[in-house]
N, CA, C and O of each residue as an XYZ file, in Angstrom:
656
protein
N     -22.915     63.959     90.648
C     -23.965     64.307     89.715
C     -25.266     64.569     90.539
O     -25.557     63.847     91.493
N     -25.979     65.542     90.176
C     -27.252     65.854     90.787
C     -28.326     66.019     89.755
O     -28.097     66.623     88.708
N     -29.526     65.478     90.039
C     -30.645     65.620     89.122
C     -31.840     66.257     89.892
O     -32.240     65.849     90.982
N     -32.358     67.293     89.203
C     -33.505     67.964     89.798
C     -34.726     67.708     88.963
O     -34.710     67.930     87.752
N     -35.782     67.245     89.584
C     -37.051     66.856     88.913
C     -38.176     67.690     89.530
O     -38.369     67.762     90.743
N     -38.937     68.342     88.554
C     -39.994     69.219     88.945
C     -41.368     68.396     88.602
O     -41.737     68.280     87.434
N     -42.012     67.902     89.560
C     -43.207     67.082     89.262
C     -44.257     67.209     90.395
O     -43.879     67.399     91.551
N     -45.465     67.116     90.105
C     -46.507     67.076     91.152
C     -46.545     65.729     91.837
O     -46.716     65.624     93.051
N     -46.380     64.696     91.018
C     -46.412     63.370     91.576
C     -45.203     62.625     90.925
O     -45.132     62.473     89.705
N     -44.251     62.165     91.800
C     -43.038     61.514     91.371
C     -43.301     60.043     91.246
O     -43.467     59.354     92.252
N     -43.344     59.531     89.997
C     -43.627     58.108     89.774
C     -42.318     57.472     89.262
O     -41.316     58.142     89.012
N     -42.397     56.100     89.119
C     -41.239     55.379     88.602
C     -40.969     55.828     87.161
O     -39.820     56.006     86.758
N     -42.095     56.013     86.367
C     -41.916     56.392     84.962
C     -41.233     57.750     84.815
O     -40.350     57.903     83.972
N     -41.627     58.736     85.618
C     -41.002     60.107     85.627
C     -39.581     60.040     86.024
O     -38.772     60.722     85.395
N     -39.171     59.253     87.050
C     -37.820     59.140     87.501
C     -37.032     58.333     86.384
O     -35.855     58.618     86.166
N     -37.636     57.386     85.716
C     -36.954     56.650     84.642
C     -36.633     57.584     83.454
O     -35.557     57.471     82.868
N     -37.541     58.494     83.095
C     -37.461     59.355     81.958
C     -36.330     60.360     82.293
O     -35.529     60.708     81.426
N     -36.277     60.832     83.595
C     -35.307     61.792     83.970
C     -33.886     61.213     83.911
O     -32.943     61.855     83.449
N     -33.778     59.957     84.405
C     -32.457     59.291     84.370
C     -31.958     59.068     82.955
O     -30.800     59.328     82.629
N     -32.860     58.582     82.134
C     -32.549     58.407     80.706
C     -32.099     59.685     80.027
O     -31.164     59.682     79.226
N     -32.767     60.768     80.351
C     -32.398     62.066     79.740
C     -30.947     62.436     80.244
O     -30.102     62.821     79.436
N     -30.685     62.319     81.528
C     -29.395     62.626     82.111
C     -28.291     61.790     81.496
O     -27.235     62.331     81.168
N     -28.498     60.463     81.322
C     -27.625     59.635     80.626
C     -27.346     60.021     79.240
O     -26.198     59.941     78.804
N     -28.331     60.439     78.512
C     -28.226     60.957     77.151
C     -27.274     62.115     77.115
O     -26.366     62.181     76.287
N     -27.512     63.076     78.079
C     -26.693     64.269     78.105
C     -25.233     63.953     78.395
O     -24.338     64.560     77.807
N     -24.984     63.000     79.303
C     -23.592     62.566     79.622
C     -22.954     61.932     78.456
O     -21.801     62.255     78.172
N     -23.616     61.027     77.724
C     -23.038     60.451     76.561
C     -22.752     61.506     75.397
O     -21.800     61.353     74.632
N     -23.573     62.512     75.313
C     -23.423     63.567     74.262
C     -22.120     64.371     74.679
O     -21.325     64.691     73.795
N     -21.892     64.692     75.948
C     -20.710     65.394     76.401
C     -19.511     64.607     76.087
O     -18.503     65.199     75.702
N     -19.522     63.278     76.219
C     -18.358     62.444     76.043
C     -18.004     62.394     74.555
O     -16.829     62.383     74.190
N     -19.029     62.363     73.700
C     -18.801     62.297     72.200
C     -18.316     63.720     71.670
O     -17.489     63.788     70.761
N     -18.812     64.753     72.218
C     -18.406     66.060     71.732
C     -17.925     66.995     72.920
O     -18.642     67.868     73.410
N     -16.693     66.726     73.309
C     -16.137     67.431     74.501
C     -15.832     68.905     74.056
O     -15.483     69.207     72.914
N     -16.003     69.771     75.078
C     -15.707     71.134     74.753
C     -14.278     71.360     74.566
O     -13.481     70.915     75.392
N     -13.881     72.039     73.513
C     -12.435     72.295     73.122
C     -12.067     73.750     73.692
O     -12.651     74.772     73.332
N     -11.098     73.715     74.560
C     -10.653     74.981     75.211
C      -9.538     75.428     74.313
O      -8.773     74.622     73.782
N      -9.455     76.779     74.145
C      -8.362     77.482     73.340
C      -7.705     78.521     74.318
O      -8.337     78.975     75.272
N      -6.514     78.848     74.061
C      -5.786     79.923     74.830
C      -5.243     79.274     76.094
O      -4.921     78.086     76.127
N      -5.150     80.118     77.156
C      -4.653     79.695     78.417
C      -5.647     78.708     79.090
O      -6.856     78.934     79.142
N      -5.041     77.574     79.613
C      -5.881     76.548     80.154
C      -5.310     76.154     81.603
O      -4.108     76.201     81.866
N      -6.195     75.803     82.416
C      -5.769     75.296     83.709
C      -5.265     73.834     83.575
O      -5.516     73.177     82.565
N      -4.585     73.364     84.565
C      -4.075     71.970     84.553
C      -5.228     71.072     84.524
O      -5.184     70.047     83.844
N      -6.326     71.407     85.260
C      -7.507     70.564     85.319
C      -8.106     70.325     83.822
O      -8.521     69.233     83.434
N      -8.087     71.423     83.103
C      -8.685     71.232     81.729
C      -7.695     70.382     80.867
O      -8.145     69.588     80.041
N      -6.460     70.530     81.037
C      -5.463     69.780     80.255
C      -5.564     68.256     80.674
O      -5.460     67.377     79.818
N      -5.751     67.991     81.899
C      -5.909     66.587     82.282
C      -7.177     65.984     81.693
O      -7.172     64.888     81.134
N      -8.269     66.742     81.839
C      -9.529     66.276     81.191
C      -9.384     65.963     79.740
O     -10.005     65.004     79.282
N      -8.610     66.698     78.972
C      -8.460     66.493     77.628
C      -7.440     65.391     77.242
O      -7.231     65.075     76.071
N      -6.828     64.835     78.292
C      -5.904     63.787     78.029
C      -4.493     64.220     77.695
O      -3.709     63.428     77.173
N      -4.159     65.467     77.989
C      -2.872     66.024     77.718
C      -1.880     65.409     78.669
O      -2.215     65.142     79.823
N      -0.705     65.185     78.227
C       0.394     64.550     78.986
C       0.818     65.514     80.139
O       1.184     66.668     79.914
N       0.753     65.015     81.284
C       1.164     65.834     82.506
C       2.290     65.118     83.258
O       2.213     63.922     83.536
N       3.259     65.828     83.555
C       4.309     65.112     84.376
C       4.855     66.087     85.476
O       4.843     67.313     85.365
N       5.322     65.405     86.525
C       5.870     66.228     87.613
C       7.400     66.033     87.635
O       7.890     64.953     87.306
N       8.112     67.025     88.002
C       9.514     66.897     88.153
C       9.812     67.062     89.685
O       9.499     68.080     90.302
N      10.398     66.056     90.211
C      10.698     66.056     91.615
C      12.013     66.759     91.881
O      13.027     66.348     91.317
N      12.055     67.757     92.677
C      13.284     68.515     92.933
C      13.922     67.949     94.182
O      13.380     68.024     95.285
N      15.091     67.380     93.965
C      15.799     66.857     95.092
C      17.235     67.330     94.986
O      17.625     67.954     93.999
N      18.033     67.021     96.032
C      19.520     67.370     95.995
C      20.153     66.700     94.842
O      21.067     67.245     94.224
N      19.689     65.516     94.529
C      20.332     64.686     93.398
C      20.161     65.324     92.074
O      21.120     65.318     91.302
N      19.073     65.857     91.738
C      18.788     66.412     90.418
C      18.982     67.981     90.351
O      18.848     68.545     89.266
N      19.274     68.641     91.410
C      19.563     70.062     91.393
C      21.120     70.162     91.307
O      21.851     69.540     92.078
N      21.540     70.913     90.406
C      22.970     71.124     90.213
C      23.548     72.091     91.177
O      22.981     73.175     91.311
N      24.547     71.838     91.820
C      25.144     72.697     92.760
C      25.543     73.999     92.229
O      26.207     74.041     91.193
N      25.171     75.153     92.894
C      25.559     76.498     92.473
C      24.907     77.111     91.260
O      25.332     78.173     90.804
N      23.880     76.469     90.722
C      23.225     77.057     89.544
C      22.008     77.823     89.943
O      21.268     77.378     90.821
N      21.767     78.947     89.343
C      20.650     79.780     89.641
C      19.440     79.239     88.903
O      19.584     78.374     88.039
N      18.294     79.712     89.211
C      17.045     79.355     88.453
C      17.181     79.902     87.053
O      16.747     79.255     86.100
N      17.782     81.094     86.894
C      17.923     81.525     85.494
C      18.847     80.724     84.649
O      18.596     80.592     83.451
N      19.951     80.150     85.212
C      20.760     79.237     84.443
C      20.124     77.944     84.141
O      20.364     77.340     83.095
N      19.282     77.492     85.083
C      18.509     76.202     84.779
C      17.539     76.429     83.750
O      17.290     75.547     82.929
N      16.912     77.665     83.730
C      15.865     77.971     82.690
C      16.550     78.123     81.298
O      15.962     77.776     80.274
N      17.779     78.638     81.283
C      18.487     78.860     80.025
C      18.871     77.419     79.450
O      18.769     77.178     78.247
N      19.298     76.515     80.337
C      19.572     75.161     79.919
C      18.272     74.475     79.313
O      18.344     73.814     78.277
N      17.112     74.656     79.986
C      15.913     73.966     79.496
C      15.557     74.681     78.155
O      15.041     73.992     77.275
N      15.787     75.995     77.927
C      15.422     76.626     76.629
C      16.293     76.043     75.510
O      15.834     75.842     74.386
N      17.582     75.773     75.852
C      18.521     75.240     74.909
C      18.197     73.727     74.558
O      18.391     73.254     73.438
N      17.702     73.044     75.595
C      17.314     71.666     75.277
C      16.022     71.647     74.424
O      15.783     70.710     73.661
N      15.209     72.692     74.571
C      14.014     72.745     73.770
C      14.294     73.283     72.361
O      13.368     73.393     71.558
N      15.514     73.610     72.053
C      15.911     74.031     70.701
C      16.209     75.520     70.555
O      16.404     75.988     69.434
N      16.251     76.251     71.609
C      16.517     77.692     71.528
C      18.077     77.902     71.190
O      18.921     77.068     71.519
N      18.348     78.953     70.582
C      19.736     79.259     70.117
C      20.510     79.680     71.449
O      19.954     80.213     72.410
N      21.830     79.377     71.378
C      22.745     79.818     72.485
C      23.631     80.986     71.824
O      24.217     80.822     70.754
N      23.670     82.062     72.487
C      24.460     83.222     71.936
C      25.573     83.566     72.903
O      25.563     83.210     74.081
N      26.508     84.262     72.351
C      27.579     84.824     73.241
C      27.091     86.064     73.891
O      26.065     86.581     73.449
N      27.670     86.557     74.820
C      27.296     87.797     75.569
C      26.369     87.407     76.701
O      26.669     86.444     77.407
N      25.273     88.088     76.915
C      24.307     87.838     78.012
C      23.432     86.674     77.773
O      22.993     86.404     76.655
N      23.154     85.907     78.964
C      22.229     84.783     78.826
C      20.735     85.395     78.769
O      20.502     86.566     79.072
N      19.827     84.552     78.381
C      18.453     84.996     78.262
C      17.925     85.491     79.611
O      17.128     86.428     79.659
N      18.354     84.881     80.674
C      17.790     85.345     81.985
C      18.891     86.084     82.797
O      18.851     86.078     84.027
N      19.838     86.696     82.135
C      20.944     87.403     82.746
C      20.356     88.537     83.645
O      19.309     89.131     83.388
N      21.147     88.764     84.721
C      20.668     89.861     85.626
C      20.565     91.182     85.029
O      19.744     91.988     85.468
N      21.406     91.489     83.974
C      21.463     92.726     83.256
C      20.050     92.968     82.693
O      19.629     94.124     82.658
N      19.317     91.979     82.264
C      18.031     92.100     81.755
C      17.091     92.813     82.720
O      16.207     93.551     82.285
N      17.263     92.610     83.978
C      16.366     93.107     85.005
C      16.965     94.475     85.651
O      16.404     95.017     86.604
N      18.052     94.944     85.106
C      18.652     96.156     85.693
C      17.709     97.343     85.494
O      16.945     97.361     84.529
N      17.747     98.297     86.353
C      16.835     99.454     86.301
C      16.978    100.254     84.972
O      15.986    100.721     84.412
N      18.208    100.396     84.496
C      18.407    101.262     83.332
C      18.398    100.480     81.934
O      18.621    101.070     80.877
N      18.133     99.154     82.003
C      18.149     98.348     80.771
C      16.844     98.655     79.957
O      15.752     98.516     80.510
N      16.932     99.052     78.706
C      15.859     99.475     77.905
C      15.804     98.677     76.585
O      14.753     98.659     75.945
N      16.929     97.998     76.144
C      16.974     97.311     74.898
C      17.728     95.948     74.981
O      18.686     95.766     75.732
N      17.222     95.026     74.158
C      17.925     93.773     73.973
C      18.206     93.646     72.435
O      17.305     93.807     71.612
N      19.452     93.361     72.098
C      19.744     93.090     70.701
C      20.495     91.852     70.497
O      21.309     91.467     71.336
N      20.237     91.173     69.345
C      20.911     90.053     68.911
C      21.621     90.491     67.580
O      20.984     90.974     66.643
N      22.968     90.296     67.554
C      23.632     90.852     66.421
C      24.835     89.898     66.011
O      25.314     89.101     66.817
N      25.268     90.023     64.777
C      26.418     89.359     64.237
C      27.573     90.287     64.260
O      27.433     91.450     63.881
N      28.726     89.822     64.695
C      29.948     90.676     64.653
C      30.595     90.442     63.234
O      30.878     89.313     62.832
N      30.802     91.559     62.527
C      31.316     91.497     61.185
C      32.796     91.763     61.003
O      33.355     91.360     59.983
N      33.477     92.442     61.972
C      34.828     92.791     61.843
C      35.615     92.453     63.140
O      35.057     92.197     64.207
N      36.948     92.474     62.956
C      37.804     92.190     64.076
C      37.946     93.412     65.048
O      38.342     93.261     66.204
N      37.614     94.596     64.539
C      37.736     95.794     65.343
C      36.446     96.228     66.044
O      36.277     97.376     66.456
N      35.553     95.252     66.155
C      34.326     95.542     66.791
C      34.490     95.709     68.309
O      35.256     94.983     68.943
N      33.741     96.701     68.893
C      33.996     96.882     70.350
C      33.572     95.702     71.207
O      34.082     95.533     72.314
N      32.645     94.878     70.713
C      32.162     93.743     71.390
C      32.189     92.451     70.593
O      31.657     92.397     69.485
N      32.821     91.377     71.160
C      32.735     90.084     70.511
C      33.862     89.964     69.386
O      34.603     90.882     69.035
N      33.854     88.744     68.918
C      34.843     88.390     67.900
C      34.134     88.182     66.542
O      32.979     87.762     66.468
N      34.865     88.487     65.516
C      34.305     88.270     64.128
C      33.602     86.892     63.930
O      34.222     85.864     64.201
N      32.390     86.849     63.489
C      31.762     85.598     63.268
C      30.809     85.188     64.348
O      29.973     84.313     64.122
N      30.901     85.808     65.563
C      30.016     85.491     66.689
C      28.641     86.087     66.521
O      28.455     87.179     65.986
N      27.681     85.312     67.007
C      26.315     85.920     67.222
C      26.154     86.196     68.693
O      26.375     85.299     69.506
N      25.759     87.459     69.089
C      25.799     87.858     70.412
C      24.470     88.455     70.855
O      23.792     89.127     70.077
N      24.113     88.214     72.067
C      22.906     88.880     72.776
C      23.449     89.887     73.818
O      24.337     89.591     74.618
N      22.850     91.103     73.752
C      23.211     92.054     74.874
C      21.959     92.772     75.354
O      21.041     93.067     74.588
N      21.962     93.027     76.598
C      20.889     93.889     77.229
C      21.586     95.207     77.466
O      22.640     95.271     78.098
N      20.962     96.284     76.933
C      21.604     97.610     76.950
C      20.735     98.734     77.407
O      19.506     98.693     77.338
N      21.453     99.785     77.900
C      20.780    101.016     78.281
C      20.482    101.822     77.023
O      20.883    101.390     75.942
N      19.808    102.961     77.094
C      19.644    103.846     75.872
C      20.979    104.219     75.234
O      21.137    104.197     74.014
N      21.941    104.565     76.106
C      23.255    105.001     75.656
C      24.000    103.860     74.972
O      24.668    104.058     73.958
N      23.876    102.676     75.535
C      24.470    101.494     74.995
C      23.873    101.125     73.633
O      24.578    100.708     72.715
N      22.590    101.289     73.538
C      21.936    100.955     72.284
C      22.320    101.988     71.149
O      22.454    101.605     69.987
N      22.485    103.244     71.500
C      23.023    104.253     70.526
C      24.363    103.874     70.101
O      24.636    103.961     68.904
N      25.294    103.435     70.992
C      26.570    103.011     70.548
C      26.455    101.760     69.636
O      27.257    101.653     68.708
N      25.618    100.914     69.814
C      25.430     99.727     68.980
C      25.021    100.147     67.622
O      25.518     99.598     66.638
N      24.083    101.154     67.506
C      23.599    101.651     66.277
C      24.761    102.273     65.447
O      24.886    102.119     64.232
N      25.604    103.003     66.251
C      26.821    103.601     65.618
C      27.720    102.517     65.087
O      28.217    102.647     63.968
N      27.962    101.427     65.846
C      28.798    100.307     65.362
C      28.161     99.626     64.074
O      28.841     99.244     63.121
N      26.846     99.525     64.150
C      26.196     99.103     62.875
C      26.398     99.983     61.708
O      26.619     99.497     60.599
N      26.330    101.319     61.916
C      26.547    102.280     60.839
C      27.988    102.187     60.330
O      28.259    102.406     59.149
N      28.910    101.855     61.247
C      30.303    101.705     60.849
C      30.636    100.399     60.221
O      31.766    100.199     59.777
N      29.695     99.501     60.167
C      29.850     98.192     59.511
C      30.555     97.137     60.417
O      31.029     96.117     59.918
N      30.617     97.388     61.732
C      31.286     96.442     62.650
C      30.324     95.399     63.060
O      30.764     94.278     63.315
N      28.973     95.659     63.157
C      27.974     94.708     63.590
C      26.829     94.830     62.694
O      26.652     95.810     61.971
N      25.977     93.719     62.761
C      24.699     93.707     61.999
C      23.641     93.314     63.021
O      23.645     92.185     63.513
N      22.723     94.242     63.350
C      21.677     93.963     64.351
C      20.653     93.086     63.658
O      20.064     93.491     62.656
N      20.439     91.913     64.172
C      19.409     90.897     63.604
C      18.043     91.021     64.344
O      16.992     90.751     63.762
N      18.078     91.405     65.542
C      16.847     91.376     66.292
C      16.929     92.460     67.478
O      17.947     92.640     68.147
N      15.840     93.088     67.631
C      15.796     94.124     68.712
C      14.432     94.027     69.458
O      13.375     93.843     68.853
N      14.522     94.164     70.815
C      13.371     94.184     71.650
C      13.517     95.318     72.678
O      14.603     95.590     73.191
N      12.396     95.955     72.951
C      12.454     96.923     74.024
C      12.230     96.104     75.363
O      11.461     95.145     75.423
N      12.953     96.562     76.399
C      12.861     95.859     77.718
C      12.306     96.810     78.723
O      12.752     97.943     78.899
N      11.213     96.233     79.431
C      10.612     97.073     80.492
C      10.418     96.113     81.665
O       9.713     95.111     81.543
N      11.034     96.417     82.781
C      10.971     95.614     83.948
C      11.304     94.143     83.709
O      10.678     93.273     84.315
N      12.299     93.833     82.818
C      12.644     92.524     82.487
C      11.862     91.829     81.355
O      12.305     90.815     80.816
N      10.610     92.434     80.981
C       9.803     91.887     79.951
C      10.313     92.395     78.604
O      10.638     93.572     78.453
N      10.379     91.475     77.618
C      10.872     91.753     76.227
C       9.579     92.041     75.299
O       8.583     91.318     75.315
N       9.717     93.142     74.524
C       8.740     93.543     73.566
C       9.414     93.634     72.232
O      10.005     94.658     71.890
N       9.329     92.574     71.479
C      10.068     92.506     70.172
C       9.402     93.469     69.175
O       8.185     93.656     69.192
N      10.237     94.081     68.297
C       9.785     94.968     67.338
C       8.853     94.286     66.222
O       7.939     94.898     65.669
N       9.175     92.986     65.962
C       8.436     92.236     64.975
C       8.361     90.738     65.440
O       9.334     90.192     65.960
N       7.181     90.104     65.235
C       6.994     88.759     65.732
C       8.037     87.758     65.136
O       8.454     86.817     65.811
N       8.448     87.990     63.845
C       9.281     86.997     63.210
C      10.819     87.176     63.537
O      11.656     86.546     62.890
N      11.152     87.981     64.479
C      12.572     88.149     64.824
C      13.203     87.029     65.480
O      12.530     86.189     66.078
N      14.597     86.967     65.391
C      15.327     85.916     65.999
C      15.145     86.059     67.546
O      15.120     87.189     68.034
N      15.021     84.982     68.309
C      14.912     85.076     69.694
C      15.929     84.309     70.444
O      15.926     84.320     71.675
């Protein structure tokens, strides 16, 4: 903490008044802390008393042969995300150069070109693959529940309330 005092003659009374004023300001900040919204740094979260924990990565807690994408998918599922047949959320197909669409759909018939009747499936598709999926939907083989455009692996959902 630093205090700056502008005075022609610094007396004990002036110093006392400055220190009391600084103490008042500190107490006011403690009673009414600034509330941050949106993206926040770890420093701000710690100041607000948010729970922070570290995960130590060792050979013991890293599972042999699993990719970062697989570990992220497991964490999503532990957090309550749905598990679908087909491609995983972080599947390499998502990042392929020609991938333009991600769909989640229900398989309605046994003669569907992808999946088994009753399954909910996620696929990352090229433009041609998406056209084929739309044809399958028109034929009543599948029902597309969610669609997102894919660009460089980033997903842009058509609607916020879609299944993810």
